[in-house]
N, C-alpha and C positions, 0 to 999 in steps of 0.2 A: 549779251552772251551769244555765242555761236549757235545757230539752229541745230547743228549736228549734235552738239553737247546736250541740248535740251531734249532732243529725240532719244538719245542714249539714256538720259536720266529717266524719261518716261518709260522706256522699255525695261530698265532696271527696276523701277517701281512696280511694274506689272508682274515681272518675274518674281520679285520678292513677295508680293501679295499672293500670287499663285502658290509659291512654295509654302508660305505660312498657312494657307488654306489647306493644302494637302497634308501637312504635318498635323494640324489641328484635327482634321477629319480622321486620319489614321489613329491618332491618340484617343479620340472619342470612341472609335470602333474597338480599340483595345480595352478601354474602360468597360464598355458594355459587354464585351466578351468575358472579361474577368468576373463581372457581376453575374453573368449567365452561368458560368462554370461554378461559381460559388453556390448559386441557387440549386444547380443540379447535384452538386456534392452534398448539399443539405438534404436533398430528397433521398439519396441512397445511403446516407450515414446511418450506421447501426449504433444505437446508444449502448453504452456499457452497463451491465448490471451493477446495482449498488454494492453488492457483496464484493465484486472484483475490484472496485475502487477502494473499498475499505481494507481489503487484503494487501493491496500494494503499499499502503501506509504502514502496515504492521511488519514489513520485511526488515530484518536486521541488516543494516548497511555498515556495520563496524569494519568488516573486511575491506569494503570499498574505500572507506575513509582512511584506513591504514595504508592501502595501496596508493591512493592519491597523495597522501602526506609524504610517503617515501619517494614518490616520483618528483614532487616539488623540491624536496631537500636534495635529491640527486642532481636535479637541473641547476639549482642555485649553487651547489658546490662545484659543478663543472664550469659554469659561466662566471663564477666569482661574484654572484649576487647575494651570497650568504651574508646575513647581518651580523 
């Protein structure tokens, strides 16, 4: 094999390894940054009172259900997807 080709393959391998190392390093930094932000968000998170959670479940959503049903039917009629 030609020595120039061998030299080019060596240089290509070095550049590939360097690129893979850079990408791996940056992804590792990104993972640690996300974990750090998650930890900080957990420190400043304000827990909801138990009463507020219970009140949300007691809300009457019948108007919302009617509006969503009407929107789905209107979409199906317009696009020809009605069964």
